[in-house]
FIKOLZA-1660 file (N, C-alpha, C; in steps of 0.1 Angstrom, whole numbers, plus 5000, padded with zeros to 4 digits):
% residues 176
   i   px   py   pz ch aa at
   1 4026 7728 9162  A  X  N
   1 4023 7732 9176  A  X CA
   1 4020 7747 9177  A  X  C
   2 4027 7755 9169  A  X  N
   2 4025 7769 9169  A  X CA
   2 4010 7773 9167  A  X  C
   3 4004 7766 9157  A  X  N
   3 3990 7770 9153  A  X CA
   3 3980 7766 9165  A  X  C
   4 3983 7755 9172  A  X  N
   4 3975 7752 9184  A  X CA
   4 3976 7762 9195  A  X  C
   5 3988 7767 9197  A  X  N
   5 3990 7777 9207  A  X CA
   5 3984 7790 9203  A  X  C
   6 3985 7793 9190  A  X  N
   6 3979 7805 9184  A  X CA
   6 3964 7805 9185  A  X  C
   7 3958 7793 9182  A  X  N
   7 3943 7791 9183  A  X CA
   7 3939 7793 9198  A  X  C
   8 3946 7787 9207  A  X  N
   8 3942 7789 9221  A  X CA
   8 3943 7803 9226  A  X  C
   9 3954 7810 9221  A  X  N
   9 3956 7824 9224  A  X CA
   9 3944 7832 9219  A  X  C
  10 3939 7830 9207  A  X  N
  10 3928 7837 9201  A  X CA
  10 3915 7834 9209  A  X  C
  11 3913 7822 9212  A  X  N
  11 3901 7818 9220  A  X CA
  11 3900 7825 9233  A  X  C
  12 3911 7826 9240  A  X  N
  12 3911 7832 9253  A  X CA
  12 3911 7848 9252  A  X  C
  13 3916 7853 9241  A  X  N
  13 3914 7867 9238  A  X CA
  13 3899 7871 9237  A  X  C
  14 3893 7862 9229  A  X  N
  14 3878 7864 9226  A  X CA
  14 3870 7864 9239  A  X  C
  15 3873 7853 9247  A  X  N
  15 3865 7852 9260  A  X CA
  15 3869 7863 9270  A  X  C
  16 3881 7868 9269  A  X  N
  16 3886 7879 9278  A  X CA
  16 3878 7891 9274  A  X  C
  17 3878 7895 9262  A  X  N
  17 3871 7907 9257  A  X CA
  17 3856 7905 9260  A  X  C
  18 3851 7894 9258  A  X  N
  18 3836 7892 9261  A  X CA
  18 3834 7895 9275  A  X  C
  19 3842 7890 9284  A  X  N
  19 3841 7893 9298  A  X CA
  19 3842 7908 9301  A  X  C
  20 3852 7914 9295  A  X  N
  20 3854 7929 9298  A  X CA
  20 3842 7937 9293  A  X  C
  21 3837 7934 9281  A  X  N
  21 3825 7941 9276  A  X CA
  21 3813 7939 9285  A  X  C
  22 3810 7927 9289  A  X  N
  22 3798 7925 9297  A  X CA
  22 3800 7929 9311  A  X  C
  23 3812 7928 9316  A  X  N
  23 3814 7932 9330  A  X CA
  23 3810 7947 9332  A  X  C
  24 3814 7956 9324  A  X  N
  24 3811 7970 9326  A  X CA
  24 3796 7972 9324  A  X  C
  25 3790 7965 9315  A  X  N
  25 3775 7966 9314  A  X CA
  25 3769 7962 9328  A  X  C
  26 3773 7951 9334  A  X  N
  26 3768 7947 9347  A  X CA
  26 3771 7958 9357  A  X  C
  27 3783 7964 9357  A  X  N
  27 3786 7975 9366  A  X CA
  27 3775 7987 9364  A  X  C
  28 3772 7990 9352  A  X  N
  28 3762 8000 9349  A  X CA
  28 3749 7996 9355  A  X  C
  29 3744 7984 9353  A  X  N
  29 3731 7980 9358  A  X CA
  29 3731 7980 9373  A  X  C
  30 3742 7976 9379  A  X  N
  30 3743 7975 9394  A  X CA
  30 3743 7989 9399  A  X  C
  31 3750 7999 9393  A  X  N
  31 3750 8013 9397  A  X CA
  31 3736 8019 9396  A  X  C
  32 3729 8015 9386  A  X  N
  32 3715 8021 9384  A  X CA
  32 3706 8014 9394  A  X  C
  33 3708 8002 9398  A  X  N
  33 3700 7995 9408  A  X CA
  33 3702 8002 9421  A  X  C
  34 3713 8008 9424  A  X  N
  34 3715 8015 9437  A  X CA
  34 3706 8026 9439  A  X  C
  35 3701 8032 9428  A  X  N
  35 3691 8043 9429  A  X CA
  35 3677 8039 9430  A  X  C
  36 3674 8026 9429  A  X  N
  36 3660 8021 9430  A  X CA
  36 3656 8021 9445  A  X  C
  37 3642 8021 9447  A  X  N
  37 3637 8020 9460  A  X CA
  37 3638 8006 9465  A  X  C
  38 3637 8004 9478  A  X  N
  38 3636 7991 9484  A  X CA
  38 3622 7985 9482  A  X  C
  39 3621 7972 9480  A  X  N
  39 3630 7961 9481  A  X CA
  39 3637 7958 9468  A  X  C
  40 3633 7966 9457  A  X  N
  40 3638 7964 9444  A  X CA
  40 3654 7965 9443  A  X  C
  41 3659 7975 9450  A  X  N
  41 3673 7978 9451  A  X CA
  41 3681 7965 9456  A  X  C
  42 3677 7960 9467  A  X  N
  42 3684 7949 9473  A  X CA
  42 3683 7936 9464  A  X  C
  43 3671 7934 9459  A  X  N
  43 3669 7922 9450  A  X CA
  43 3678 7923 9438  A  X  C
  44 3678 7934 9431  A  X  N
  44 3686 7936 9419  A  X CA
  44 3701 7935 9423  A  X  C
  45 3705 7943 9433  A  X  N
  45 3719 7943 9436  A  X CA
  45 3725 7929 9441  A  X  C
  46 3716 7922 9448  A  X  N
  46 3721 7908 9451  A  X CA
  46 3723 7899 9439  A  X  C
  47 3714 7901 9429  A  X  N
  47 3715 7893 9417  A  X CA
  47 3727 7898 9409  A  X  C
  48 3728 7911 9407  A  X  N
  48 3740 7916 9400  A  X CA
  48 3753 7912 9406  A  X  C
  49 3754 7912 9419  A  X  N
  49 3766 7908 9426  A  X CA
  49 3770 7894 9423  A  X  C
  50 3760 7885 9422  A  X  N
  50 3763 7871 9419  A  X CA
  50 3768 7871 9404  A  X  C
  51 3761 7877 9395  A  X  N
  51 3765 7877 9381  A  X CA
  51 3778 7883 9379  A  X  C
  52 3781 7894 9385  A  X  N
  52 3794 7901 9384  A  X CA
  52 3805 7892 9389  A  X  C
  53 3803 7886 9401  A  X  N
  53 3814 7877 9407  A  X CA
  53 3816 7865 9398  A  X  C
  54 3806 7859 9393  A  X  N
  54 3808 7847 9384  A  X CA
  54 3815 7851 9371  A  X  C
  55 3811 7862 9365  A  X  N
  55 3817 7866 9352  A  X CA
  55 3832 7869 9355  A  X  C
  56 3834 7877 9365  A  X  N
  56 3848 7882 9367  A  X CA
  56 3857 7871 9371  A  X  C
  57 3853 7863 9381  A  X  N
  57 3862 7852 9386  A  X CA
  57 3862 7839 9377  A  X  C
  58 3850 7837 9371  A  X  N
  58 3849 7825 9363  A  X CA
  58 3853 7825 9349  A  X  C
  59 3852 7837 9343  A  X  N
  59 3855 7839 9328  A  X CA
  59 3866 7849 9326  A  X  C
  60 3864 7861 9331  A  X  N
  60 3873 7872 9327  A  X CA
  60 3887 7871 9332  A  X  C
  61 3889 7868 9345  A  X  N
  61 3902 7866 9351  A  X CA
  61 3909 7854 9345  A  X  C
  62 3903 7842 9344  A  X  N
  62 3909 7831 9338  A  X CA
  62 3913 7833 9324  A  X  C
  63 3905 7840 9316  A  X  N
  63 3908 7843 9302  A  X CA
  63 3920 7852 9301  A  X  C
  64 3921 7862 9310  A  X  N
  64 3932 7872 9310  A  X CA
  64 3945 7864 9313  A  X  C
  65 3944 7855 9322  A  X  N
  65 3956 7848 9326  A  X CA
  65 3961 7838 9315  A  X  C
  66 3951 7831 9309  A  X  N
  66 3954 7822 9298  A  X CA
  66 3959 7829 9286  A  X  C
  67 3954 7841 9283  A  X  N
  67 3959 7850 9272  A  X CA
  67 3973 7853 9275  A  X  C
  68 3976 7856 9287  A  X  N
  68 3990 7860 9291  A  X CA
  68 4000 7848 9290  A  X  C
  69 3995 7836 9292  A  X  N
  69 4003 7824 9290  A  X CA
  69 4006 7821 9276  A  X  C
  70 3995 7821 9268  A  X  N
  70 3996 7816 9254  A  X CA
  70 4003 7827 9245  A  X  C
  71 4001 7840 9248  A  X  N
  71 4008 7851 9240  A  X CA
  71 4023 7850 9241  A  X  C
  72 4029 7850 9252  A  X  N
  72 4044 7849 9253  A  X CA
  72 4049 7835 9248  A  X  C
  73 4041 7825 9250  A  X  N
  73 4045 7812 9244  A  X CA
  73 4046 7813 9229  A  X  C
  74 4036 7820 9222  A  X  N
  74 4037 7822 9208  A  X CA
  74 4049 7830 9204  A  X  C
  75 4052 7840 9212  A  X  N
  75 4064 7849 9209  A  X CA
  75 4077 7841 9210  A  X  C
  76 4078 7832 9220  A  X  N
  76 4089 7824 9221  A  X CA
  76 4091 7814 9209  A  X  C
  77 4080 7809 9205  A  X  N
  77 4080 7800 9193  A  X CA
  77 4083 7808 9180  A  X  C
  78 4079 7820 9180  A  X  N
  78 4082 7829 9168  A  X CA
  78 4096 7832 9167  A  X  C
  79 4103 7834 9179  A  X  N
  79 4117 7836 9179  A  X CA
  79 4122 7850 9178  A  X  C
  80 4113 7860 9174  A  X  N
  80 4117 7874 9174  A  X CA
  80 4105 7882 9177  A  X  C
  81 4108 7895 9179  A  X  N
  81 4097 7905 9181  A  X CA
  81 4097 7915 9170  A  X  C
  82 4089 7914 9160  A  X  N
  82 4089 7924 9149  A  X CA
  82 4083 7938 9155  A  X  C
  83 4085 7948 9148  A  X  N
  83 4081 7962 9153  A  X CA
  83 4066 7962 9156  A  X  C
  84 4058 7957 9147  A  X  N
  84 4044 7957 9149  A  X CA
  84 4040 7950 9162  A  X  C
  85 4047 7939 9165  A  X  N
  85 4043 7932 9177  A  X CA
  85 4047 7939 9189  A  X  C
  86 4058 7946 9189  A  X  N
  86 4062 7955 9200  A  X CA
  86 4052 7965 9203  A  X  C
  87 4047 7971 9192  A  X  N
  87 4036 7982 9194  A  X CA
  87 4023 7975 9199  A  X  C
  88 4020 7964 9194  A  X  N
  88 4008 7956 9199  A  X CA
  88 4010 7953 9214  A  X  C
  89 4021 7949 9218  A  X  N
  89 4024 7946 9232  A  X CA
  89 4022 7959 9241  A  X  C
  90 4025 7971 9236  A  X  N
  90 4022 7983 9243  A  X CA
  90 4007 7984 9245  A  X  C
  91 3999 7982 9235  A  X  N
  91 3984 7982 9237  A  X CA
  91 3979 7971 9246  A  X  C
  92 3986 7960 9246  A  X  N
  92 3982 7949 9255  A  X CA
  92 3985 7953 9269  A  X  C
  93 3996 7959 9272  A  X  N
  93 3999 7964 9285  A  X CA
  93 3988 7974 9290  A  X  C
  94 3984 7983 9280  A  X  N
  94 3973 7992 9283  A  X CA
  94 3960 7985 9286  A  X  C
  95 3958 7974 9279  A  X  N
  95 3945 7966 9281  A  X CA
  95 3946 7959 9295  A  X  C
  96 3957 7955 9299  A  X  N
  96 3958 7949 9313  A  X CA
  96 3957 7960 9323  A  X  C
  97 3962 7972 9321  A  X  N
  97 3959 7983 9330  A  X CA
  97 3944 7986 9331  A  X  C
  98 3937 7985 9320  A  X  N
  98 3923 7987 9320  A  X CA
  98 3916 7976 9328  A  X  C
  99 3921 7963 9326  A  X  N
  99 3916 7952 9333  A  X CA
  99 3917 7954 9348  A  X  C
 100 3929 7959 9353  A  X  N
 100 3931 7961 9367  A  X CA
 100 3923 7973 9372  A  X  C
 101 3920 7982 9364  A  X  N
 101 3911 7993 9368  A  X CA
 101 3897 7988 9370  A  X  C
 102 3893 7978 9362  A  X  N
 102 3880 7972 9364  A  X CA
 102 3880 7963 9377  A  X  C
 103 3891 7958 9380  A  X  N
 103 3892 7950 9393  A  X CA
 103 3889 7960 9404  A  X  C
 104 3894 7972 9403  A  X  N
 104 3892 7982 9414  A  X CA
 104 3877 7985 9415  A  X  C
 105 3870 7987 9403  A  X  N
 105 3856 7990 9403  A  X CA
 105 3848 7978 9408  A  X  C
 106 3853 7966 9404  A  X  N
 106 3847 7953 9409  A  X CA
 106 3847 7953 9425  A  X  C
 107 3859 7956 9430  A  X  N
 107 3860 7956 9445  A  X CA
 107 3851 7966 9452  A  X  C
 108 3850 7978 9446  A  X  N
 108 3842 7988 9451  A  X CA
 108 3827 7984 9451  A  X  C
 109 3823 7979 9439  A  X  N
 109 3808 7975 9438  A  X CA
 109 3805 7963 9447  A  X  C
 110 3814 7954 9449  A  X  N
 110 3812 7943 9458  A  X CA
 110 3810 7948 9473  A  X  C
 111 3816 7959 9476  A  X  N
 111 3814 7965 9489  A  X CA
 111 3802 7974 9490  A  X  C
 112 3795 7976 9479  A  X  N
 112 3784 7985 9478  A  X CA
 112 3788 8000 9477  A  X  C
 113 3800 8002 9472  A  X  N
 113 3805 8016 9470  A  X CA
 113 3805 8019 9455  A  X  C
 114 3796 8028 9452  A  X  N
 114 3793 8032 9438  A  X CA
 114 3799 8046 9435  A  X  C
 115 3812 8046 9431  A  X  N
 115 3819 8059 9429  A  X CA
 115 3817 8063 9414  A  X  C
 116 3813 8054 9406  A  X  N
 116 3812 8057 9391  A  X CA
 116 3797 8058 9388  A  X  C
 117 3793 8068 9381  A  X  N
 117 3779 8069 9376  A  X CA
 117 3777 8060 9365  A  X  C
 118 3765 8057 9362  A  X  N
 118 3762 8047 9351  A  X CA
 118 3766 8053 9338  A  X  C
 119 3765 8067 9336  A  X  N
 119 3769 8073 9324  A  X CA
 119 3785 8072 9322  A  X  C
 120 3792 8075 9333  A  X  N
 120 3806 8074 9332  A  X CA
 120 3811 8060 9329  A  X  C
 121 3804 8050 9335  A  X  N
 121 3807 8036 9332  A  X CA
 121 3804 8032 9317  A  X  C
 122 3793 8038 9312  A  X  N
 122 3790 8035 9298  A  X CA
 122 3801 8040 9289  A  X  C
 123 3807 8052 9292  A  X  N
 123 3818 8057 9284  A  X CA
 123 3830 8049 9286  A  X  C
 124 3833 8045 9298  A  X  N
 124 3845 8037 9302  A  X CA
 124 3844 8023 9295  A  X  C
 125 3832 8018 9293  A  X  N
 125 3830 8005 9286  A  X CA
 125 3837 8005 9272  A  X  C
 126 3837 8017 9266  A  X  N
 126 3842 8017 9252  A  X CA
 126 3858 8017 9252  A  X  C
 127 3864 8018 9263  A  X  N
 127 3879 8017 9263  A  X CA
 127 3883 8004 9257  A  X  C
 128 3877 7993 9261  A  X  N
 128 3880 7980 9256  A  X CA
 128 3878 7979 9241  A  X  C
 129 3868 7986 9236  A  X  N
 129 3866 7986 9221  A  X CA
 129 3878 7993 9214  A  X  C
 130 3883 8004 9220  A  X  N
 130 3894 8011 9214  A  X CA
 130 3906 8002 9214  A  X  C
 131 3909 7995 9225  A  X  N
 131 3920 7985 9225  A  X CA
 131 3918 7974 9215  A  X  C
 132 3906 7969 9214  A  X  N
 132 3903 7958 9205  A  X CA
 132 3906 7962 9190  A  X  C
 133 3901 7974 9187  A  X  N
 133 3903 7979 9173  A  X CA
 133 3918 7981 9170  A  X  C
 134 3925 7987 9179  A  X  N
 134 3940 7990 9178  A  X CA
 134 3948 7977 9176  A  X  C
 135 3945 7967 9185  A  X  N
 135 3952 7955 9185  A  X CA
 135 3949 7946 9173  A  X  C
 136 3937 7945 9169  A  X  N
 136 3933 7937 9157  A  X CA
 136 3939 7943 9145  A  X  C
 137 3938 7957 9144  A  X  N
 137 3944 7963 9132  A  X CA
 137 3959 7961 9131  A  X  C
 138 3966 7961 9142  A  X  N
 138 3980 7959 9142  A  X CA
 138 3983 7944 9138  A  X  C
 139 3976 7935 9143  A  X  N
 139 3978 7921 9140  A  X CA
 139 3975 7918 9126  A  X  C
 140 3964 7923 9121  A  X  N
 140 3960 7919 9107  A  X CA
 140 3968 7927 9096  A  X  C
 141 3970 7940 9098  A  X  N
 141 3976 7949 9088  A  X CA
 141 3991 7948 9089  A  X  C
 142 3997 7947 9101  A  X  N
 142 4011 7946 9104  A  X CA
 142 4019 7957 9097  A  X  C
 143 4029 7953 9090  A  X  N
 143 4038 7963 9084  A  X CA
 143 4032 7972 9073  A  X  C
 144 4021 7968 9067  A  X  N
 144 4015 7975 9056  A  X CA
 144 4008 7988 9061  A  X  C
 145 4007 7990 9074  A  X  N
 145 3999 8002 9079  A  X CA
 145 4009 8013 9081  A  X  C
 146 4004 8025 9076  A  X  N
 146 4012 8037 9079  A  X CA
 146 4009 8042 9093  A  X  C
 147 4019 8046 9100  A  X  N
 147 4017 8050 9114  A  X CA
 147 4008 8062 9115  A  X  C
 148 4010 8071 9105  A  X  N
 148 4002 8084 9105  A  X CA
 148 3987 8080 9103  A  X  C
 149 3985 8072 9093  A  X  N
 149 3971 8068 9090  A  X CA
 149 3965 8060 9101  A  X  C
 150 3973 8051 9106  A  X  N
 150 3968 8043 9117  A  X CA
 150 3964 8051 9129  A  X  C
 151 3972 8060 9133  A  X  N
 151 3969 8069 9145  A  X CA
 151 3957 8078 9142  A  X  C
 152 3957 8083 9129  A  X  N
 152 3946 8092 9125  A  X CA
 152 3933 8084 9125  A  X  C
 153 3933 8071 9120  A  X  N
 153 3921 8063 9120  A  X CA
 153 3917 8060 9134  A  X  C
 154 3926 8057 9143  A  X  N
 154 3922 8054 9157  A  X CA
 154 3916 8066 9163  A  X  C
 155 3922 8078 9161  A  X  N
 155 3917 8090 9167  A  X CA
 155 3903 8093 9161  A  X  C
 156 3900 8091 9148  A  X  N
 156 3887 8093 9142  A  X CA
 156 3877 8083 9148  A  X  C
 157 3882 8070 9150  A  X  N
 157 3873 8060 9156  A  X CA
 157 3869 8064 9170  A  X  C
 158 3878 8069 9178  A  X  N
 158 3874 8074 9191  A  X CA
 158 3864 8085 9191  A  X  C
 159 3866 8094 9182  A  X  N
 159 3856 8106 9180  A  X CA
 159 3843 8100 9176  A  X  C
 160 3842 8091 9167  A  X  N
 160 3830 8085 9162  A  X CA
 160 3823 8077 9174  A  X  C
 161 3831 8070 9182  A  X  N
 161 3826 8063 9193  A  X CA
 161 3820 8072 9204  A  X  C
 162 3827 8082 9207  A  X  N
 162 3822 8092 9217  A  X CA
 162 3810 8099 9212  A  X  C
 163 3809 8102 9199  A  X  N
 163 3797 8108 9193  A  X CA
 163 3785 8099 9194  A  X  C
 164 3787 8086 9191  A  X  N
 164 3777 8076 9192  A  X CA
 164 3771 8075 9207  A  X  C
 165 3780 8076 9216  A  X  N
 165 3776 8075 9230  A  X CA
 165 3768 8087 9234  A  X  C
 166 3772 8099 9229  A  X  N
 166 3764 8111 9232  A  X CA
 166 3750 8111 9225  A  X  C
 167 3750 8106 9213  A  X  N
 167 3737 8105 9206  A  X CA
 167 3728 8095 9213  A  X  C
 168 3734 8084 9217  A  X  N
 168 3726 8074 9224  A  X CA
 168 3720 8079 9237  A  X  C
 169 3728 8087 9244  A  X  N
 169 3723 8093 9257  A  X CA
 169 3712 8103 9254  A  X  C
 170 3713 8110 9243  A  X  N
 170 3702 8120 9240  A  X CA
 170 3689 8112 9237  A  X  C
 171 3690 8101 9229  A  X  N
 171 3679 8093 9225  A  X CA
 171 3673 8086 9238  A  X  C
 172 3681 8081 9246  A  X  N
 172 3677 8074 9259  A  X CA
 172 3669 8084 9268  A  X  C
 173 3675 8096 9269  A  X  N
 173 3669 8107 9277  A  X CA
 173 3655 8111 9272  A  X  C
 174 3654 8112 9259  A  X  N
 174 3641 8116 9252  A  X CA
 174 3631 8105 9254  A  X  C
 175 3635 8093 9253  A  X  N
 175 3625 8082 9254  A  X CA
 175 3620 8080 9268  A  X  C
 176 3626 8086 9278  A  X  N
 176 3621 8085 9292  A  X CA
 176 3610 8095 9293  A  X  C
% end
C-alpha cells in the first residue's frame, strides 16, 4: 500500500509543480498584455484569464491539496520523521507559502490589477525551481548530504539561476 500512496504523492507533486511553473508564465503574459493597445489588450487578457483560471482551479490547487493528503499519509505509514524529512517539510511549508502568494497574484490579475511587472514575475517564477531543487536533493540524497555543502550548493544554484535570468533579459532586450 505504501508504494501506491508514494506513487500518487509523486504524481501530484509533479502536476502541482507543473501548474506552479506555467501559472507564473501566464501571469507574465497577462501582465504584458495589459500594456498592449486595444482591442489586442482585451482579447489577450480575456484569453489569459480563462487559461489562468482553468490551470489554477483545475490543476494547480487540486494537485496541491492531493499532495498534502498523500504526503502525511506516507509519513503516517512510515511511522517516524527522520531529520532529512523534517528539513524537507520546512521547504514544503515554504512552497505552500509561495503557492499562497501566487493565489494573491491570481486574485489581483483576475480583478485586472497588475502590481507585478513582467520582469519581477519572471524572477519570482524561479522560486519554485529553488524549492524543487532543495526538496528533490533532500529526498534523494537524505543523510548522505553534508549540510554545509548542501546549503553552499543551493546558494550557488540561486546565484547561477539569477545570473541566467539577467543574461536572458539582456539577450531579450537586444533582440527587440
